[in-house]
C-alpha positions in Angstrom: -5.8 -92.4 67.7 -5.3 -90.2 70.8 -2.9 -87.4 71.1 0.0 -88.9 73.1 -0.5 -92.1 70.5 0.2 -89.5 67.7 3.2 -87.9 69.5 4.7 -91.3 70.7 4.9 -92.6 66.9 6.3 -89.5 65.7 9.0 -89.6 68.7 9.8 -93.3 67.6 10.1 -92.6 64.1 12.5 -89.4 65.2 14.5 -91.8 67.1 15.0 -94.2 64.3 15.8 -91.2 62.0 18.7 -89.9 64.4 20.0 -93.6 64.7 20.4 -93.9 60.7 17.6 -96.6 60.8 15.9 -94.4 58.3 17.7 -93.7 55.0 15.2 -91.0 53.6 13.8 -87.8 54.4 11.2 -87.5 57.0 8.8 -84.9 57.8 7.4 -84.7 61.1 4.3 -82.9 62.6 5.2 -82.0 66.3 2.5 -79.8 67.9 -0.3 -79.9 65.3 -1.9 -83.1 67.1 -5.1 -81.3 68.5 -5.8 -79.4 65.5 -5.6 -82.3 63.3 -7.6 -84.5 65.7 -10.4 -81.8 65.4 -10.3 -81.9 61.8 -10.3 -85.4 61.3 -13.5 -85.9 63.5 -15.4 -84.4 60.6 -13.6 -86.8 58.2 -15.7 -90.7 57.5 -13.4 -93.7 57.2 -14.9 -93.9 54.0 -13.8 -90.3 52.7 -10.5 -89.8 50.9 -7.8 -88.2 52.0 -4.8 -86.6 49.9 -1.7 -85.4 51.8 1.5 -84.2 51.1 5.1 -84.8 52.3 4.4 -84.4 55.9 1.6 -87.2 56.1 2.3 -89.6 59.1 -0.7 -87.9 61.4 -2.7 -87.7 58.7 -2.5 -91.2 57.9 -2.9 -92.5 61.3 -5.9 -90.5 62.0 -7.4 -92.0 58.6 -7.3 -95.4 60.1 -4.0 -96.7 58.6 -2.3 -98.9 60.7 0.7 -97.5 62.8 2.1 -100.9 62.4 1.7 -100.9 58.6 2.7 -96.9 58.2 6.0 -97.5 60.4 7.1 -100.5 57.9 6.5 -98.0 55.0 8.6 -95.8 56.4 11.6 -97.9 57.5 11.2 -99.1 53.9 12.2 -95.0 52.7 8.7 -94.4 51.8 8.2 -91.6 54.4 7.0 -89.0 51.9 4.8 -91.0 49.6 2.6 -93.1 51.7 -0.3 -94.5 49.8 -3.1 -97.1 50.9 -5.8 -98.0 49.0 -7.8 -99.6 51.3 -8.0 -96.8 53.6 -8.5 -94.4 51.0 -5.0 -92.4 51.6 -2.7 -91.0 48.9 -0.1 -88.8 49.6 2.8 -87.3 47.1 5.9 -85.0 48.1 5.3 -83.2 44.8 4.2 -79.7 45.7 0.6 -79.8 45.4 0.9 -82.6 43.6 -2.2 -84.6 44.9 -4.8 -81.7 44.1 -5.5 -82.3 40.6 -5.9 -86.4 41.5 -8.0 -85.4 44.5 -10.3 -83.3 41.9 -10.7 -86.2 39.8 -11.7 -88.7 42.9 -14.5 -85.8 43.9 -15.5 -85.4 40.2 -15.9 -89.4 40.0 -17.7 -89.6 43.5 -20.3 -86.8 42.3 -21.0 -88.4 38.6 -21.4 -91.8 40.7 -24.0 -90.0 42.9 -21.8 -90.9 45.9 -21.9 -89.5 49.4 -18.2 -89.7 50.2 -15.9 -86.6 50.3 -12.5 -85.8 49.6 -9.8 -83.7 51.6 -6.6 -82.3 50.4 -3.8 -81.3 52.9 -1.1 -78.9 51.5 1.1 -76.2 52.9 0.6 -72.5 52.3 3.4 -72.4 49.8 1.7 -75.0 47.9 -1.7 -73.0 48.3 0.3 -70.4 46.0 1.0 -72.3 43.3 -1.3 -72.6 39.8 -1.9 -76.5 40.3 -3.4 -75.6 43.5 -5.5 -72.7 42.2 -6.7 -74.6 39.1 -7.8 -77.6 41.3 -9.8 -75.2 43.7 -11.4 -73.1 40.9 -12.2 -76.2 38.9 -14.0 -77.8 42.3 -15.8 -74.5 43.0 -17.1 -73.9 39.6 -18.3 -77.8 39.3 -19.5 -77.6 43.2 -17.3 -80.9 43.8 -17.4 -82.7 47.1 -13.7 -81.8 48.1 -12.0 -79.5 51.1 -8.7 -77.8 50.5 -7.1 -77.9 54.1 -4.0 -75.6 54.0 -1.7 -76.0 56.9 -0.1 -72.3 57.2 3.0 -72.0 59.0 4.0 -68.9 57.3 6.9 -70.5 55.4 7.4 -71.8 52.5 10.3 -74.2 53.5 12.1 -71.5 55.2 11.1 -68.6 53.7 8.2 -66.6 54.9 5.1 -67.1 52.7 3.5 -64.1 52.7 6.8 -62.1 51.6 7.5 -64.6 48.7 4.3 -65.1 47.4 1.4 -62.3 48.7 -1.7 -62.8 49.9 -3.6 -65.8 50.5 -6.4 -67.1 48.1 -9.7 -67.8 49.8 -12.4 -69.9 48.3 -15.6 -72.0 49.3 -13.5 -75.0 49.5 -10.6 -74.0 51.3 -10.1 -74.2 55.3 -6.8 -72.8 56.7 -5.3 -73.7 60.2 -2.4 -72.5 61.8 0.4 -75.2 61.6 2.7 -75.1 64.7 6.4 -75.6 63.7 7.6 -78.6 66.2 10.0 -80.2 63.9 12.5 -78.3 61.2 11.0 -78.5 57.5 12.6 -81.9 57.2 14.3 -84.3 59.6 14.8 -84.1 63.4 17.1 -80.9 63.7 20.0 -82.9 64.0 22.8 -83.4 61.5 23.2 -87.1 60.5 25.9 -88.9 58.8 24.3 -92.1 57.2 
């Protein structure tokens, strides 16, 4: 997908949310299209992608069909999009996909596969024990996995550095500056359903 298609998809979801058609939380990614397109150049269709609550653009860039994704969002599954055919899984649990992704990476290595695993999480998630343990295990066993931290400097609305301290950097972690174009959740409008 190209940048404008990603923007149009999320604008459509925001409109449907604002009209009360979607009755569950949505987390949008405006402003990060260029960074994500660049990241996904390195991710093959056969690779595994694990995501978080803000997963729409990740899913689209990994080949999940836009019509299928929109249907899932309209059925109030926005924060846990899972598509086995496209090897895409997400969870709204903070860093919840990390250990599952490590298990997939371990299986790939044990089976002699060449596919890789990519895990997206926010900078707050990168300060949790489950993230740290997942990274340390994958480093210790040299697993085919990359943890991509979307760093907007906030833990929801609290400054991450002030709350959690310095970032952990390892060989399997990649950070990018996440631009906050939408609020943490929703579209910035108060809605009554």
